[in-house]
N, C-alpha and C positions, 0 to 999 in steps of 0.2 A: 764388674766387681761391686760387691754389695756394700752398702754403707752401714750395715748392722755391726754394732760393736760385739765383739766376742765377750761372753759373760763367763766369769769363773764359776764352776760348779758349787763352790762353797758360798759364794755371794748368792747365787740363785737359791740354794737350800736355806740360807739364813733368812732370806725374804719369805720363803714358804713357812719357815718355823714361826715367824712373827705373826702370821695369820692364823696359826693353829692354837687350840685351847690347851694350855699346859696342864699336866696332870698334878704337878706340885710345884711349890716355890721353896727354894733352899739357899742358905748362905753357903757359898762355894769357896773352898780354900785349895789352891793348887800347891802341891809339894814343891819346894825348891829343887833344882836340878841336883844339887849336892846331896839331897836326901832321896834321890831315885826319881824325881819328877821329870817332866818333859824337858827336852833341851831347848825348845822354842815355845813361843806363846801358842795357845789354842785361839784359833780365828772364829769369827762368827760363821756358823754352819758347821762347826766341828762337832762331832759326837764320838761316844765310846760306850763299851759295855759298863754297866753299873752293877755293883754287888752289895747285898744286904750287910754282909760282914766282910772284914779283910780276908778271912780264910774260906770264904764261900766258893764253891766250885761253880755254881750256876751264876750267870750274869745276864742282864737284860740291856738291849740297845737303847740308849737314850741320848737326847741333844739338849745341852743347856742353851737357852735362847740368849746368846751373847750380842750385845750392841756394839761392842769393841773387843779387840783382843784381850785375853787374860794371860799374863806372863807367869812363868813358874815362880812360886813363892807369893803369888798375889792372892788377896781376898776380895770377894765380890758379894755384897749383900743382896738378898731377894732376887735370886735368879730363877726364872721359870725353866722348868724341865718338860720336855715332851718325850714320851716313851713310844717305842715301835709297837708294843703290844699292851693290851689292857692288863694281861697277866703280870707283865714287868711293873706297870704303874701301880697295881695293887699290892704286889709283893714289896716293893721298895716303899710305898706309902705306909706300910705297917711299922716301919723302923723310924727312929729319931735321926739316925745318921746312916749315910751310905757312902760307898767308895767308888771312885772312877778308875777304870782299869784299861791299861795299854800293854799287856803283857806283864804288868806289875801295877802296883797302886801308884796313880799319878795325882790324886787329889781325893778330898772328901767333902761331903755336903751335909749340912744340918737342916733337916726340914723345918720350915717355919709355918707352912700351911699348905 
């Protein structure tokens, strides 16, 4: 039997994200569950599609580089974001605010740089 510890895929992804160069940094606000936000916290390694406007049809996969879980209703300043595609990073980078999507808006982010 192996002594290797099983590693959670989110933990592994979180470690990989910390080594990547982020496309942008934003102040992240998660919606409270009562306002349509997630039912539980977003863990390090979590990602979701991001939209340039609330009613935008197109979205781009991105990962906020979280050092610790962020709960529904919580605010976090200066969160780096890694995008799956250069197109997504460029498109979202052109707006001041963007929206996190999980079948509905679950949070928003204001770009700081």
